[in-house]
C-alpha positions as CSV (number, residue, x, y, z in Angstrom):
1,M,7.1,16.7,-6.9
2,S,9.8,19.1,-7.2
3,D,13.5,17.6,-6.8
4,D,13.8,19.5,-3.2
5,R,10.8,17.8,-2.0
6,Y,12.2,14.6,-3.6
7,E,15.4,15.1,-1.9
8,S,14.3,16.1,1.4
9,A,11.8,12.6,1.1
10,V,14.6,10.6,0.4
11,R,17.2,12.1,3.0
12,E,14.0,11.2,5.9
13,L,13.5,8.2,4.4
14,R,17.3,7.4,4.6
15,I,17.2,8.2,8.2
16,A,14.3,6.5,9.2
17,K,15.9,3.4,7.4
18,D,19.2,3.8,8.9
19,E,17.5,4.6,12.4
20,A,15.5,1.4,12.0
21,A,18.6,-0.5,11.6
22,V,20.5,0.8,14.1
23,A,17.7,0.2,16.4
24,A,17.6,-3.4,15.8
25,E,21.6,-3.8,15.9
26,D,21.5,-2.2,19.5
27,F,18.7,-4.1,20.7
28,Y,20.6,-7.5,19.5
29,E,24.1,-6.5,21.2
30,K,22.5,-5.4,24.5
31,N,20.0,-8.3,24.8
32,W,22.2,-11.6,23.3
33,P,21.8,-14.5,24.3
34,F,17.8,-13.8,24.4
35,Q,16.9,-14.8,27.7
36,T,13.0,-15.3,26.9
37,D,10.6,-15.5,23.8
38,D,9.4,-11.9,24.7
39,I,12.4,-10.7,23.7
40,S,13.2,-12.7,21.0
41,V,9.9,-11.7,19.5
42,Q,10.9,-7.5,20.4
43,Y,13.8,-8.4,18.2
44,G,11.7,-9.9,15.6
45,E,9.8,-6.8,15.2
46,L,12.7,-4.3,15.4
47,Q,14.3,-6.7,12.4
48,F,11.2,-6.2,10.4
49,T,10.4,-2.7,11.0
50,A,14.1,-2.0,9.3
51,V,13.5,-4.4,6.3
52,V,10.4,-2.4,5.8
53,M,12.0,1.1,5.9
54,L,15.0,-0.7,3.3
55,A,12.1,-1.1,1.4
56,E,10.0,1.7,1.3
57,F,13.3,3.8,0.7
58,E,14.6,1.8,-1.9
59,Q,10.8,1.8,-3.5
60,F,10.9,5.7,-3.3
61,A,14.5,6.2,-4.8
62,Q,13.5,4.4,-7.8
63,Q,10.2,5.9,-8.2
64,G,12.1,9.1,-8.1
65,G,14.8,8.5,-10.3
66,T,12.5,6.8,-12.9
67,K,10.4,10.5,-12.7
68,R,13.5,12.4,-13.6
69,S,14.5,10.3,-16.3
70,R,11.7,10.9,-18.6
């Protein structure tokens, strides 16, 4: 992967990661205390998505750093 494509992919993943974290935080602030189990489940799903996006971002960034250092 060229450096430009790698940097573009990192930037896109960073944006997705940040947006997922903000969405979970906003949902929490707007709905706390959770009045129903459904709202609690929705928050859990948003948190899970944010964690997955963070893991994907970190994994991709580490792979790119390893490839470029070779």
